[in-house]
C-alpha positions in Angstrom: 0.0 0.0 0.0 1.2 3.5 -0.7 2.7 5.3 2.2 1.3 8.7 1.0 -2.4 8.5 1.9 -4.1 11.7 0.9 -7.5 10.1 0.1 -8.7 10.0 3.7 -8.8 13.0 6.0 -10.0 13.4 9.5 -11.8 16.7 10.2 -13.9 18.1 13.0 -17.0 17.4 10.9 -16.0 13.8 10.2 -14.0 11.8 7.8 -13.6 12.9 4.2 -12.7 10.4 1.5 -11.5 11.6 -1.9 -13.2 9.4 -4.5 -12.8 9.2 -8.3 -16.2 8.0 -9.5 -16.6 5.8 -12.6 -20.3 5.8 -13.6 -22.0 3.4 -16.0 -20.0 0.4 -14.8 -21.2 -3.2 -14.8 -21.2 -3.3 -11.0 -20.7 -1.2 -7.8 -17.2 -1.8 -6.4 -14.1 -0.2 -5.1 -11.6 -1.0 -7.8 -8.3 0.6 -6.9 -6.5 3.5 -5.2 -3.5 5.7 -5.3 -2.1 8.3 -2.9 -4.7 10.9 -4.0 -8.0 9.1 -4.4 -10.0 5.8 -4.2 -11.6 4.8 -7.5 -15.1 3.5 -7.2 -17.2 2.1 -10.0 -21.0 2.7 -9.9 -23.5 1.1 -12.3 -25.8 4.2 -12.4 -25.3 6.8 -15.1 -24.1 10.3 -14.4 -27.4 11.8 -15.2 -29.9 13.6 -12.8 -27.6 12.9 -9.8 -28.2 9.1 -10.1 -24.5 8.2 -9.8 -24.0 10.4 -6.8 -27.0 8.8 -5.0 -25.8 5.3 -5.8 -22.3 6.2 -4.6 -23.9 7.3 -1.2 -25.9 4.1 -1.1 -22.9 2.0 -1.9 -20.7 3.7 0.8 -23.5 3.2 3.2 -23.5 -0.6 2.6 -19.7 -1.0 2.5 -19.1 1.0 5.7 -22.3 0.1 7.4 -23.3 3.7 8.0 -26.7 5.4 7.7 -27.0 7.2 4.4 -28.0 10.4 6.2 -24.5 10.6 7.6 -22.9 10.5 4.1 -22.7 13.6 2.0 -20.8 14.7 -1.1 -19.2 18.0 0.0 -17.4 18.8 -3.3 -17.3 17.6 -6.8 -21.0 16.9 -7.3 -20.7 17.4 -11.0 -17.2 16.1 -11.3 -15.7 12.6 -11.3 -13.4 13.6 -8.4 -15.4 14.0 -5.2 -15.0 14.6 -1.5 -17.3 12.4 0.5 -18.0 13.3 4.1 -18.9 10.7 6.7 -20.2 12.7 9.6 -20.4 11.5 13.2 -18.4 8.4 12.4 -15.6 6.9 14.4 -12.4 7.4 12.4 -10.9 4.1 13.3 -14.0 2.1 12.1 -14.0 3.7 8.7 -10.3 3.5 8.3 -10.2 -0.2 9.3 -13.0 -1.1 6.9 -11.4 0.9 4.1 -7.9 -0.5 4.6 -9.4 -4.0 4.7 -11.1 -3.4 1.3 -8.0 -1.7 -0.2 -5.7 -4.5 1.1 -7.9 -7.1 -0.6 -7.7 -5.1 -3.9 -3.9 -4.9 -3.5 -3.6 -8.7 -2.9 -5.9 -9.4 -5.9 -3.7 -7.3 -8.2 -0.5 -9.2 -7.4 
């Protein structure tokens, strides 16, 4: 895993993940990462906010967090987004994310 981890940020409001969204994919999944962002594929198209809504639903399922605590705080009309997880325990989100990213890393070897 990359030592430079700029895709997750702890703030007083909660945890912010930097996500590069790939709409119109065959399935919803976290596919890879680099030091700047996590790339997530979403099956919904990028029309009428559908991909953003599905991204929030997907994050809710992956991290087991209520959708009301997940909000896109920047990049709503861009592929590069900042997603805020409010009122969440940093360690819980980080552990779940690192588990998923580690699985991706192992699969790519």
